[in-house]
Backbone bond lengths (Angstrom), bond angles and torsions (degrees), N, CA, C in turn:
res aa  C-N    CA-C-N  psi(-1)  N-CA   C-N-CA  omega(-1)  CA-C   N-CA-C  phi
1 M - - - 1.461 - - 1.439 111.96 -
2 R 1.276 120.06 133.04 1.500 124.44 -178.93 1.537 110.75 -80.07
3 K 1.324 109.54 145.83 1.482 118.54 -178.73 1.475 106.84 -74.95
4 P 1.376 119.20 132.71 1.486 120.28 -176.95 1.604 111.06 -71.90
5 R 1.290 115.34 147.65 1.463 119.35 -174.77 1.548 105.02 -77.38
6 D 1.288 116.31 147.35 1.508 124.42 170.22 1.501 107.95 -96.37
7 F 1.265 115.47 90.46 1.494 119.64 179.87 1.539 111.64 -64.15
8 D 1.236 113.71 -37.28 1.562 114.84 -178.69 1.469 111.65 -64.87
9 S 1.294 119.15 -43.20 1.482 117.57 -178.74 1.628 108.44 -74.21
10 E 1.294 116.17 -30.50 1.437 114.97 174.15 1.523 113.31 -64.96
11 M 1.404 114.06 -39.19 1.506 115.32 -179.35 1.475 109.29 -71.70
12 K 1.382 121.70 -34.67 1.461 122.43 174.36 1.491 112.47 -57.84
13 A 1.344 113.63 -45.19 1.448 120.06 -177.21 1.558 108.22 -64.50
14 L 1.300 117.22 -41.32 1.547 119.69 179.83 1.524 110.31 -66.36
15 I 1.305 115.72 -37.07 1.561 118.79 178.20 1.479 106.58 -67.52
16 E 1.286 123.80 -43.27 1.462 124.94 -179.55 1.544 111.56 -65.09
17 R 1.296 115.01 -45.82 1.493 119.46 172.50 1.645 112.43 -55.98
18 A 1.307 116.38 -40.06 1.459 118.22 -179.45 1.593 108.33 -71.13
19 K 1.305 117.80 -32.58 1.401 117.54 177.44 1.498 113.35 -72.00
20 L 1.384 119.00 -35.73 1.423 121.15 172.13 1.510 112.98 -61.60
21 L 1.348 114.80 -43.00 1.512 119.56 -175.91 1.491 108.36 -67.46
22 K 1.332 120.59 -35.94 1.410 120.31 175.63 1.531 116.12 -68.71
23 E 1.351 113.37 -37.43 1.508 118.78 173.56 1.521 111.37 -65.10
24 R 1.357 116.01 -40.40 1.456 117.25 178.13 1.517 114.94 -66.41
25 K 1.371 113.81 -33.40 1.486 117.75 177.47 1.589 108.39 -66.22
26 R 1.320 115.65 -47.32 1.391 125.52 -178.41 1.625 106.47 -53.83
27 T 1.225 116.65 -51.65 1.455 127.22 -174.43 1.576 107.37 -61.72
28 Q 1.361 115.36 -46.20 1.396 125.65 178.58 1.623 112.60 -61.20
29 L 1.267 112.61 -41.48 1.408 117.08 176.51 1.481 114.02 -66.29
30 G 1.287 116.43 -37.87 1.509 122.53 176.86 1.581 107.05 -65.46
31 E 1.259 117.92 -46.53 1.448 122.09 -179.64 1.545 106.83 -58.76
32 L 1.308 118.70 -43.96 1.477 124.08 -174.37 1.605 105.50 -63.17
33 V 1.261 119.58 -39.50 1.504 122.03 -179.35 1.518 104.20 -66.17
34 L 1.307 121.58 -47.53 1.397 121.49 177.03 1.534 116.97 -60.14
35 A 1.288 114.90 -43.01 1.519 121.59 -177.40 1.569 108.42 -66.68
36 A 1.315 116.33 -35.74 1.455 120.30 -174.85 1.531 110.91 -80.50
37 G 1.338 114.18 -9.22 1.555 117.94 -177.39 1.488 110.65 83.41
38 A 1.286 121.44 8.35 1.467 124.21 -175.71 1.513 114.39 -77.05
39 D 1.375 115.90 -7.22 1.449 125.22 -179.10 1.634 108.32 -67.95
40 V 1.337 114.20 -19.26 1.505 112.88 179.48 1.529 112.41 -82.28
41 L 1.343 115.52 -6.97 1.428 117.25 179.56 1.493 108.43 -83.74
42 A 1.399 116.33 154.68 1.425 122.14 174.56 1.565 108.05 -66.88
43 I 1.260 118.06 147.03 1.430 121.68 -172.22 1.536 109.27 -59.63
44 D 1.316 117.15 -39.75 1.504 117.87 -178.55 1.560 111.25 -68.91
45 V 1.231 112.73 -34.16 1.520 117.69 173.93 1.542 114.46 -60.62
46 L 1.379 112.93 -48.49 1.509 123.82 174.46 1.463 111.41 -55.12
47 A 1.430 113.91 -51.90 1.483 119.65 -177.70 1.593 107.99 -59.62
48 G 1.333 116.59 -46.76 1.451 118.79 -179.57 1.500 113.56 -60.80
49 A 1.280 117.76 -39.04 1.495 122.66 179.41 1.583 107.92 -63.76
50 M 1.293 114.36 -44.21 1.515 121.00 -176.53 1.507 109.28 -66.73
51 L 1.424 113.91 -40.16 1.503 115.33 177.25 1.524 113.83 -69.60
52 A 1.266 115.85 -33.53 1.528 119.46 172.26 1.484 110.67 -65.34
53 A 1.312 118.07 -42.27 1.510 119.27 -178.31 1.489 106.85 -66.23
54 A 1.351 121.90 -42.36 1.464 121.78 179.11 1.469 113.12 -65.59
55 D 1.311 120.56 -28.22 1.449 121.05 -175.22 1.568 111.05 -93.92
56 T 1.340 117.74 -1.52 1.457 121.45 -177.99 1.465 109.22 -75.14
57 K 1.341 113.51 128.41 1.499 120.59 176.11 1.459 112.86 -107.64
58 D 1.346 117.37 -9.08 1.561 121.03 -178.90 1.558 110.02 -69.15
59 T 1.291 114.97 112.51 1.427 122.17 -173.60 1.561 112.17 -65.91
60 A 1.293 115.31 -33.59 1.579 119.46 176.25 1.488 107.99 -66.56
61 T 1.266 123.42 -46.01 1.409 123.25 178.81 1.519 111.64 -64.82
62 L 1.315 120.25 -43.35 1.466 124.68 176.48 1.509 109.43 -60.27
63 E 1.295 118.99 -40.99 1.511 122.63 178.47 1.527 111.81 -67.61
64 D 1.319 115.18 -37.32 1.539 115.69 173.19 1.445 110.37 -65.28
65 W 1.274 120.39 -42.73 1.507 122.30 178.92 1.579 112.25 -65.86
66 R 1.317 111.79 -37.26 1.414 115.32 178.24 1.616 111.61 -62.28
67 K 1.311 112.33 -46.07 1.514 117.95 177.19 1.577 113.43 -60.69
68 S 1.275 111.84 -42.49 1.537 117.21 178.52 1.492 107.37 -67.45
69 G 1.371 124.26 -38.11 1.439 121.81 172.58 1.476 115.05 -63.43
70 A 1.297 114.09 -41.50 1.475 118.77 179.83 1.541 111.45 -60.84
71 A 1.295 110.78 -45.83 1.534 118.71 178.27 1.524 109.78 -61.87
72 F 1.303 119.04 -41.29 1.474 122.87 -178.85 1.615 106.67 -64.70
73 F 1.245 116.58 -46.41 1.512 117.58 178.31 1.449 114.84 -63.25
74 Q 1.381 116.76 -36.57 1.460 120.42 175.66 1.504 109.88 -66.41
75 S 1.294 119.99 -43.19 1.426 119.21 179.12 1.525 116.95 -68.41
76 T 1.277 113.73 -28.54 1.507 119.73 175.14 1.540 110.89 -77.24
77 R 1.341 117.95 -31.38 1.400 120.38 172.91 1.517 112.01 -64.44
78 R 1.362 115.30 -45.29 1.428 119.80 -177.76 1.578 108.66 -68.42
79 S 1.312 117.89 -34.53 1.452 117.23 -178.92 1.556 106.97 -69.89
80 A 1.332 114.50 -44.40 1.539 116.16 177.84 1.530 112.56 -58.62
81 A 1.333 116.73 -39.62 1.444 120.45 178.84 1.538 109.19 -64.17
82 R 1.321 120.42 -42.02 1.471 122.44 175.21 1.458 111.69 -61.52
83 R 1.341 118.12 -46.29 1.518 122.62 178.91 1.553 108.45 -55.37
84 N 1.394 113.29 -48.92 1.460 115.79 -178.27 1.417 111.95 -62.54
85 R 1.308 120.87 -28.68 1.452 115.93 177.13 1.461 115.89 -86.93
86 G 1.341 114.20 -11.48 1.431 121.81 -179.21 1.437 116.82 94.42
87 D 1.384 117.88 9.07 1.500 123.25 -178.57 1.544 111.37 -68.62
88 A 1.370 117.00 -32.60 1.513 116.70 -169.63 1.525 108.47 -111.02
89 R 1.233 122.22 18.48 1.467 122.94 179.74 1.571 110.88 -55.33
90 G 1.351 114.82 -45.95 1.464 116.18 -179.99 1.434 120.34 -84.79
91 A 1.354 117.01 -2.94 1.477 121.56 -177.32 1.538 108.87 -74.97
92 P 1.284 114.40 147.88 1.438 119.98 179.15 1.575 109.43 -73.78
93 A 1.342 116.37 155.84 1.402 119.67 -170.20 1.564 108.53 -70.65
94 G 1.305 118.02 -30.66 1.487 119.56 179.93 1.478 112.31 -97.94
95 D 1.286 119.64 44.83 1.521 121.70 178.09 1.474 112.75 -69.29
96 G 1.315 119.52 -12.42 1.571 120.48 177.90 1.391 115.48 78.22
97 S 1.294 120.24 10.83 1.487 123.16 -175.50 1.512 110.22 -63.27
98 A 1.278 119.94 -37.39 1.473 123.14 -179.31 1.580 111.57 -82.31
99 Q 1.281 120.40 -24.36 1.410 124.46 -173.07 1.526 111.40 -63.86
100 P 1.400 120.38 -56.58 1.411 119.93 -179.10 1.572 117.88 -56.97
101 A 1.282 114.67 -31.60 1.508 118.50 -177.19 1.537 105.06 -79.26
102 F 1.244 120.48 -34.88 1.411 123.56 177.84 1.564 113.58 -66.39
103 G 1.343 112.76 -53.76 1.489 119.90 -173.06 1.477 108.34 -86.70
104 G 1.321 120.78 -20.21 1.462 124.74 -170.12 1.535 112.92 -73.65
105 T 1.302 117.24 -18.67 1.510 118.14 -174.54 1.454 112.32 -92.94
106 S 1.339 121.49 -6.20 1.430 126.75 -176.66 1.573 105.74 -73.64
107 T 1.343 112.06 137.03 1.426 120.35 -179.05 1.614 113.10 -98.88
108 K 1.322 115.10 7.11 1.447 121.62 -175.79 1.497 111.18 -88.52
């Protein structure tokens, strides 16, 4: 005879997992704001920029932003890999290594 499933405990586990995923997403969005340097913007300016980005339907603009974002993440991965190897330990925090890749792909 098979053991009956405990749907209540499974549902509780799924709800807890969903809460953890939402919290991780919130944390990662905050980390992205910091990594992109957007934490220096006033909160209402940042919110307005995100609302404008969410409302944009222009595919060319979205593609430019996607390319810039991809370049940003590539540069941060390379920087993290160097830090993990110990190559960038003595480098100053504002060495600008992420800036050219992020701003350099824009065609505007």
